[in-house]
VEXLO-679090 format. One record per atom (N, C-alpha, C): x, y, z; residue in one letter; residue number from 1; atom name. Coordinates in Angstrom, 1 decimal. Layout:
(r (X,Y,Z),A,NUM,CA)
...
// end
This chain:
(r (-61.8,206.4,195.9),M,1,N)
(r (-61.6,205.7,194.7),M,1,CA)
(r (-61.1,204.3,195.1),M,1,C)
(r (-61.7,203.2,194.5),P,2,N)
(r (-61.2,201.9,194.8),P,2,CA)
(r (-59.7,201.7,194.4),P,2,C)
(r (-59.1,200.9,195.2),K,3,N)
(r (-57.7,200.7,195.0),K,3,CA)
(r (-57.3,200.0,193.7),K,3,C)
(r (-58.2,199.1,193.2),D,4,N)
(r (-58.0,198.4,192.0),D,4,CA)
(r (-58.5,199.1,190.8),D,4,C)
(r (-58.7,200.5,190.9),W,5,N)
(r (-59.3,201.3,189.8),W,5,CA)
(r (-58.4,201.1,188.5),W,5,C)
(r (-57.1,201.2,188.6),I,6,N)
(r (-56.3,201.1,187.4),I,6,CA)
(r (-56.4,199.7,186.8),I,6,C)
(r (-56.4,198.7,187.6),S,7,N)
(r (-56.5,197.3,187.0),S,7,CA)
(r (-57.8,197.1,186.4),S,7,C)
(r (-58.9,197.8,186.9),R,8,N)
(r (-60.2,197.6,186.2),R,8,CA)
(r (-60.4,198.4,185.0),R,8,C)
(r (-59.6,199.6,184.9),C,9,N)
(r (-59.8,200.5,183.8),C,9,CA)
(r (-58.9,200.1,182.6),C,9,C)
(r (-57.7,199.6,182.9),V,10,N)
(r (-56.8,199.3,181.9),V,10,CA)
(r (-56.7,197.7,181.7),V,10,C)
(r (-57.4,197.2,180.8),T,11,N)
(r (-57.4,195.8,180.5),T,11,CA)
(r (-57.4,195.5,179.0),T,11,C)
(r (-57.1,194.3,178.7),D,12,N)
(r (-57.2,193.9,177.3),D,12,CA)
(r (-58.5,193.3,176.9),D,12,C)
(r (-59.5,193.3,177.8),E,13,N)
(r (-60.8,192.7,177.6),E,13,CA)
(r (-61.7,193.6,176.8),E,13,C)
(r (-62.8,193.0,176.4),V,14,N)
(r (-63.8,193.7,175.7),V,14,CA)
(r (-64.5,194.7,176.6),V,14,C)
(r (-64.8,195.9,176.1),A,15,N)
(r (-65.4,197.0,176.9),A,15,CA)
(r (-66.8,196.5,177.4),A,15,C)
(r (-67.1,196.8,178.7),T,16,N)
(r (-68.3,196.5,179.3),T,16,CA)
(r (-68.9,197.8,179.9),T,16,C)
(r (-70.1,197.7,180.4),I,17,N)
(r (-70.8,198.8,181.0),I,17,CA)
(r (-69.9,199.4,182.2),I,17,C)
(r (-69.1,198.5,182.9),Q,18,N)
(r (-68.3,199.0,184.0),Q,18,CA)
(r (-67.2,199.9,183.5),Q,18,C)
(r (-67.0,200.0,182.2),G,19,N)
(r (-66.0,200.9,181.6),G,19,CA)
(r (-66.5,202.4,181.8),G,19,C)
(r (-67.8,202.6,182.0),L,20,N)
(r (-68.3,203.9,182.3),L,20,CA)
(r (-67.8,204.5,183.6),L,20,C)
(r (-67.4,203.6,184.6),E,21,N)
(r (-66.8,204.1,185.8),E,21,CA)
(r (-65.5,204.8,185.5),E,21,C)
(r (-64.7,204.2,184.6),C,22,N)
(r (-63.4,204.8,184.3),C,22,CA)
(r (-63.6,206.1,183.5),C,22,C)
(r (-64.6,206.1,182.6),V,23,N)
(r (-64.9,207.4,181.8),V,23,CA)
(r (-65.3,208.5,182.8),V,23,C)
(r (-66.3,208.2,183.7),F,24,N)
(r (-66.8,209.2,184.6),F,24,CA)
(r (-65.6,209.7,185.5),F,24,C)
(r (-64.8,208.8,186.0),T,25,N)
(r (-63.7,209.2,186.9),T,25,CA)
(r (-62.7,210.1,186.1),T,25,C)
(r (-62.4,209.7,184.9),N,26,N)
(r (-61.5,210.6,184.1),N,26,CA)
(r (-62.1,211.9,183.9),N,26,C)
(r (-63.4,212.0,183.6),I,27,N)
(r (-64.0,213.3,183.3),I,27,CA)
(r (-64.0,214.2,184.6),I,27,C)
(r (-64.3,213.6,185.8),V,28,N)
(r (-64.2,214.3,187.0),V,28,CA)
(r (-62.8,214.8,187.3),V,28,C)
(r (-61.8,214.0,187.1),R,29,N)
(r (-60.4,214.3,187.3),R,29,CA)
(r (-60.0,215.5,186.4),R,29,C)
(r (-60.6,215.7,185.3),V,30,N)
(r (-60.2,216.8,184.4),V,30,CA)
(r (-61.1,218.0,184.8),V,30,C)
(r (-62.3,217.8,185.1),L,31,N)
(r (-63.2,219.0,185.4),L,31,CA)
(r (-62.9,219.7,186.7),L,31,C)
(r (-62.4,219.1,187.7),V,32,N)
(r (-62.2,219.8,189.0),V,32,CA)
(r (-61.0,220.8,188.8),V,32,C)
(r (-59.9,220.5,188.2),P,33,N)
(r (-58.9,221.5,188.0),P,33,CA)
(r (-59.4,222.6,187.0),P,33,C)
(r (-60.2,222.2,186.0),L,34,N)
(r (-60.7,223.2,185.1),L,34,CA)
(r (-61.6,224.2,185.8),L,34,C)
(r (-62.4,223.8,186.7),I,35,N)
(r (-63.3,224.7,187.5),I,35,CA)
(r (-62.4,225.7,188.3),I,35,C)
(r (-61.4,225.2,188.9),G,36,N)
(r (-60.4,226.1,189.6),G,36,CA)
(r (-59.8,227.1,188.7),G,36,C)
(r (-59.4,226.6,187.5),L,37,N)
(r (-58.7,227.5,186.5),L,37,CA)
(r (-59.7,228.5,186.0),L,37,C)
(r (-61.0,228.1,185.8),A,38,N)
(r (-62.0,229.1,185.3),A,38,CA)
(r (-62.3,230.1,186.4),A,38,C)
(r (-62.3,229.7,187.6),F,39,N)
(r (-62.5,230.7,188.7),F,39,CA)
(r (-61.4,231.7,188.7),F,39,C)
(r (-60.1,231.2,188.7),F,40,N)
(r (-59.0,232.1,188.7),F,40,CA)
(r (-59.0,233.1,187.6),F,40,C)
(r (-59.2,232.6,186.4),I,41,N)
(r (-59.2,233.4,185.2),I,41,CA)
(r (-60.4,234.5,185.3),I,41,C)
(r (-61.5,234.1,185.7),M,42,N)
(r (-62.6,235.0,185.9),M,42,CA)
(r (-62.3,236.1,186.9),M,42,C)
(r (-61.6,235.7,188.0),L,43,N)
(r (-61.2,236.6,189.0),L,43,CA)
(r (-60.2,237.6,188.5),L,43,C)
(r (-59.3,237.1,187.7),I,44,N)
(r (-58.2,238.0,187.1),I,44,CA)
(r (-58.9,239.0,186.1),I,44,C)
(r (-59.8,238.5,185.2),V,45,N)
(r (-60.5,239.3,184.3),V,45,CA)
(r (-61.3,240.4,185.0),V,45,C)
(r (-62.0,240.0,186.0),G,46,N)
(r (-62.8,241.0,186.7),G,46,CA)
(r (-62.0,242.0,187.4),G,46,C)
(r (-60.8,241.6,188.0),A,47,N)
(r (-59.9,242.6,188.6),A,47,CA)
(r (-59.3,243.5,187.5),A,47,C)
(r (-59.0,243.0,186.4),F,48,N)
(r (-58.4,243.8,185.3),F,48,CA)
(r (-59.5,244.8,184.8),F,48,C)
(r (-60.7,244.4,184.6),Q,49,N)
(r (-61.8,245.3,184.2),Q,49,CA)
(r (-62.0,246.4,185.3),Q,49,C)
(r (-61.9,246.0,186.5),F,50,N)
(r (-62.1,247.0,187.6),F,50,CA)
(r (-61.0,248.0,187.6),F,50,C)
(r (-59.8,247.6,187.4),M,51,N)
(r (-58.6,248.5,187.3),M,51,CA)
(r (-58.7,249.4,186.1),M,51,C)
(r (-59.2,249.0,185.0),T,52,N)
(r (-59.2,249.8,183.8),T,52,CA)
(r (-60.5,250.5,183.6),T,52,C)
(r (-61.4,250.4,184.6),A,53,N)
(r (-62.8,251.1,184.4),A,53,CA)
(r (-62.7,252.6,184.4),A,53,C)
(r (-61.7,253.1,185.0),G,54,N)
(r (-61.5,254.6,185.0),G,54,CA)
(r (-62.6,255.4,185.6),G,54,C)
(r (-63.3,254.8,186.6),G,55,N)
(r (-64.4,255.5,187.2),G,55,CA)
(r (-65.7,255.5,186.5),G,55,C)
(r (-65.8,254.8,185.4),E,56,N)
(r (-67.0,254.7,184.6),E,56,CA)
(r (-68.0,253.7,185.3),E,56,C)
(r (-69.2,254.2,185.7),P,57,N)
(r (-70.1,253.3,186.4),P,57,CA)
(r (-70.4,252.0,185.7),P,57,C)
(r (-70.7,252.0,184.4),K,58,N)
(r (-71.0,250.8,183.7),K,58,CA)
(r (-69.9,249.8,183.7),K,58,C)
(r (-68.7,250.3,183.5),A,59,N)
(r (-67.5,249.4,183.5),A,59,CA)
(r (-67.3,248.8,184.9),A,59,C)
(r (-67.5,249.6,185.9),I,60,N)
(r (-67.3,249.1,187.3),I,60,CA)
(r (-68.4,248.0,187.6),I,60,C)
(r (-69.6,248.2,187.2),E,61,N)
(r (-70.7,247.3,187.4),E,61,CA)
(r (-70.4,246.0,186.7),E,61,C)
(r (-69.8,246.1,185.5),K,62,N)
(r (-69.5,244.9,184.7),K,62,CA)
(r (-68.4,244.1,185.4),K,62,C)
(r (-67.4,244.8,185.9),A,63,N)
(r (-66.3,244.2,186.7),A,63,CA)
(r (-66.8,243.5,187.9),A,63,C)
(r (-67.7,244.2,188.7),K,64,N)
(r (-68.2,243.6,189.9),K,64,CA)
(r (-69.1,242.4,189.5),K,64,C)
(r (-69.8,242.4,188.4),A,65,N)
(r (-70.6,241.3,188.0),A,65,CA)
(r (-69.7,240.1,187.7),A,65,C)
(r (-68.6,240.3,187.0),T,66,N)
(r (-67.7,239.2,186.7),T,66,CA)
(r (-67.1,238.6,188.0),T,66,C)
(r (-66.6,239.4,188.9),I,67,N)
(r (-66.1,238.9,190.1),I,67,CA)
(r (-67.1,238.2,190.9),I,67,C)
(r (-68.4,238.7,191.0),T,68,N)
(r (-69.5,238.1,191.7),T,68,CA)
(r (-69.8,236.7,191.1),T,68,C)
(r (-69.8,236.6,189.8),S,69,N)
(r (-70.1,235.4,189.1),S,69,CA)
(r (-69.0,234.3,189.4),S,69,C)
(r (-67.8,234.7,189.4),A,70,N)
(r (-66.7,233.8,189.8),A,70,CA)
(r (-66.9,233.3,191.2),A,70,C)
(r (-67.2,234.2,192.1),L,71,N)
(r (-67.3,233.7,193.5),L,71,CA)
(r (-68.6,232.9,193.7),L,71,C)
(r (-69.7,233.2,193.0),V,72,N)
(r (-70.9,232.4,193.1),V,72,CA)
(r (-70.6,231.0,192.6),V,72,C)
(r (-69.9,230.9,191.5),G,73,N)
(r (-69.6,229.6,190.9),G,73,CA)
(r (-68.7,228.7,191.8),G,73,C)
(r (-67.7,229.4,192.5),L,74,N)
(r (-66.9,228.7,193.4),L,74,CA)
(r (-67.7,228.2,194.7),L,74,C)
(r (-68.6,229.1,195.2),V,75,N)
(r (-69.4,228.7,196.3),V,75,CA)
(r (-70.3,227.6,196.0),V,75,C)
(r (-70.9,227.6,194.8),L,76,N)
(r (-71.8,226.5,194.3),L,76,CA)
(r (-71.0,225.2,194.2),L,76,C)
(r (-69.8,225.2,193.7),F,77,N)
(r (-69.0,224.0,193.5),F,77,CA)
(r (-68.8,223.4,194.9),F,77,C)
(r (-68.3,224.2,195.8),F,78,N)
(r (-68.0,223.7,197.2),F,78,CA)
(r (-69.3,223.3,197.9),F,78,C)
(r (-70.4,224.0,197.7),G,79,N)
(r (-71.6,223.7,198.3),G,79,CA)
(r (-72.2,222.3,197.9),G,79,C)
(r (-72.1,222.1,196.6),I,80,N)
(r (-72.5,220.8,196.1),I,80,CA)
(r (-71.6,219.7,196.6),I,80,C)
(r (-70.3,219.9,196.7),W,81,N)
(r (-69.4,218.9,197.3),W,81,CA)
(r (-69.8,218.6,198.7),W,81,C)
(r (-70.0,219.7,199.5),F,82,N)
(r (-70.4,219.6,200.9),F,82,CA)
(r (-71.7,218.8,201.1),F,82,C)
(r (-72.7,219.1,200.2),I,83,N)
(r (-73.9,218.3,200.3),I,83,CA)
(r (-73.7,216.8,200.0),I,83,C)
(r (-72.9,216.5,199.1),L,84,N)
(r (-72.6,215.1,198.8),L,84,CA)
(r (-71.9,214.4,200.0),L,84,C)
(r (-71.0,215.1,200.6),L,85,N)
(r (-70.3,214.6,201.8),L,85,CA)
(r (-71.3,214.5,203.0),L,85,C)
(r (-72.2,215.4,203.1),L,86,N)
(r (-73.3,215.4,204.1),L,86,CA)
(r (-74.2,214.1,203.9),L,86,C)
(r (-74.5,213.9,202.7),I,87,N)
(r (-75.3,212.7,202.4),I,87,CA)
(r (-74.6,211.4,202.8),I,87,C)
(r (-73.3,211.4,202.5),K,88,N)
(r (-72.4,210.3,202.8),K,88,CA)
(r (-72.4,210.1,204.3),K,88,C)
(r (-72.3,211.2,205.1),T,89,N)
(r (-72.2,211.1,206.5),T,89,CA)
(r (-73.5,210.6,207.1),T,89,C)
(r (-74.6,211.2,206.7),I,90,N)
(r (-75.9,210.9,207.2),I,90,CA)
(r (-76.4,209.4,206.9),I,90,C)
(r (-76.3,209.1,205.6),T,91,N)
(r (-76.8,207.8,205.2),T,91,CA)
(r (-75.8,206.7,205.1),T,91,C)
(r (-74.5,207.0,205.1),G,92,N)
(r (-73.5,206.0,205.0),G,92,CA)
(r (-73.2,205.5,203.6),G,92,C)
(r (-74.0,206.1,202.6),V,93,N)
(r (-73.8,205.7,201.2),V,93,CA)
(r (-72.8,206.7,200.6),V,93,C)
(r (-71.8,206.2,200.0),D,94,N)
(r (-70.7,207.1,199.4),D,94,CA)
(r (-71.2,207.5,198.0),D,94,C)
(r (-71.9,208.6,197.9),V,95,N)
(r (-72.4,209.1,196.7),V,95,CA)
(r (-71.3,209.9,195.9),V,95,C)
(r (-70.1,210.0,196.4),T,96,N)
(r (-69.0,210.6,195.7),T,96,CA)
(r (-68.2,209.6,194.9),T,96,C)
(r (-68.6,208.4,195.0),Q,97,N)
(r (-67.9,207.3,194.2),Q,97,CA)
(r (-68.9,206.8,193.1),Q,97,C)
(r (-68.5,206.7,191.9),F,98,N)
(r (-69.4,206.2,190.8),F,98,CA)
(r (-69.0,204.8,190.6),F,98,C)
(r (-69.8,203.8,191.0),V,99,N)
(r (-69.5,202.4,190.9),V,99,CA)
(r (-70.7,201.7,190.3),V,99,C)
(r (-70.4,200.9,189.2),I,100,N)
(r (-71.5,200.1,188.6),I,100,CA)
(r (-71.3,198.7,189.1),I,100,C)
(r (-72.3,198.1,189.8),P,101,N)
(r (-72.1,196.8,190.3),P,101,CA)
(r (-71.9,195.8,189.2),P,101,C)
(r (-71.1,194.8,189.4),S,102,N)
(r (-70.8,193.7,188.4),S,102,CA)
(r (-72.0,192.7,188.3),S,102,C)
// end
């Protein structure tokens, strides 16, 4: 993130297209913790379903599906981030930064 991000996002000037940088950055800053929270909640729900299944095969399968979905989502999230960092390493273009040229 650019060092002057705050000074560019918080001004008394008229909004411009560069304001989208700030909006996008704020959205990402909120989404990353929410993804972690969703993973944690799905994992807890799946574990609770598994514990309360009582040996019933349908309930056990539902619990396994919930836990699997949580893990797949987490792996996809980190996989996408890894691919973006790989693109940055190979090409030198920082695709993890959203910047609109002035």
